[in-house]
C-alpha positions as CSV (number, residue, x, y, z in Angstrom):
1,X,137.1,116.1,122.7
2,X,136.7,119.3,120.9
3,X,139.2,120.8,118.2
4,X,139.6,123.4,120.7
5,X,141.4,120.7,123.3
6,X,143.4,118.6,120.8
7,X,145.7,121.2,119.5
8,X,147.0,122.9,123.1
9,X,147.3,118.9,123.8
10,X,149.7,118.1,121.1
11,X,147.4,115.9,119.0
12,X,146.7,116.8,115.5
13,X,143.8,116.5,113.6
14,X,143.4,114.6,110.7
15,X,141.6,115.8,107.4
16,X,140.4,112.1,105.7
17,X,138.6,111.8,102.8
18,X,134.8,110.8,104.3
19,X,133.3,114.4,104.7
20,X,133.7,115.0,101.3
21,X,131.7,112.2,100.8
22,X,128.6,114.0,99.9
23,X,129.9,115.8,97.5
24,X,130.7,118.9,98.9
25,X,133.3,119.0,98.1
26,X,131.7,119.3,93.7
27,X,131.6,122.8,94.5
28,X,135.1,124.4,93.5
29,X,134.2,127.8,96.1
30,X,133.5,125.0,98.8
31,X,136.6,122.6,97.9
32,X,139.1,125.8,97.9
33,X,137.9,127.3,101.3
34,X,138.5,123.3,102.4
35,X,141.8,123.1,100.8
36,X,142.7,126.8,102.4
37,X,141.8,126.8,105.6
38,X,142.9,123.0,106.3
39,X,147.1,124.3,104.5
40,X,146.6,127.3,107.0
41,X,144.4,125.2,109.9
42,X,148.0,124.8,112.6
43,X,148.3,121.2,113.9
44,X,145.6,119.9,111.3
45,X,146.6,116.7,108.7
46,X,145.2,116.4,105.3
47,X,146.0,113.0,103.7
48,X,144.7,112.9,100.5
49,X,144.1,108.9,98.9
50,X,142.4,107.9,95.8
51,X,141.5,104.7,93.7
52,X,141.6,107.2,90.7
53,X,144.4,107.6,88.4
54,X,143.9,110.9,87.6
55,X,143.7,112.0,91.0
56,X,146.6,110.4,92.0
57,X,148.8,112.8,89.4
58,X,147.0,115.9,91.3
59,X,147.9,114.4,94.9
60,X,151.6,113.6,93.6
61,X,151.8,117.2,92.7
62,X,150.8,119.4,96.1
63,X,153.4,116.6,98.1
């Protein structure tokens, strides 16, 4: 099943942190593109999580 198929089927797509483990999210432009896509793509759910206090504050501010 691909991203084209899950939307019409009513299945939400979860964006998960392991996608960013390759340090891609350290590039500001790529992080911004990813954030905009997640916020505007219907049926996509971003689940931020962290073990770092500073990032937790940012996650809560965006909630």
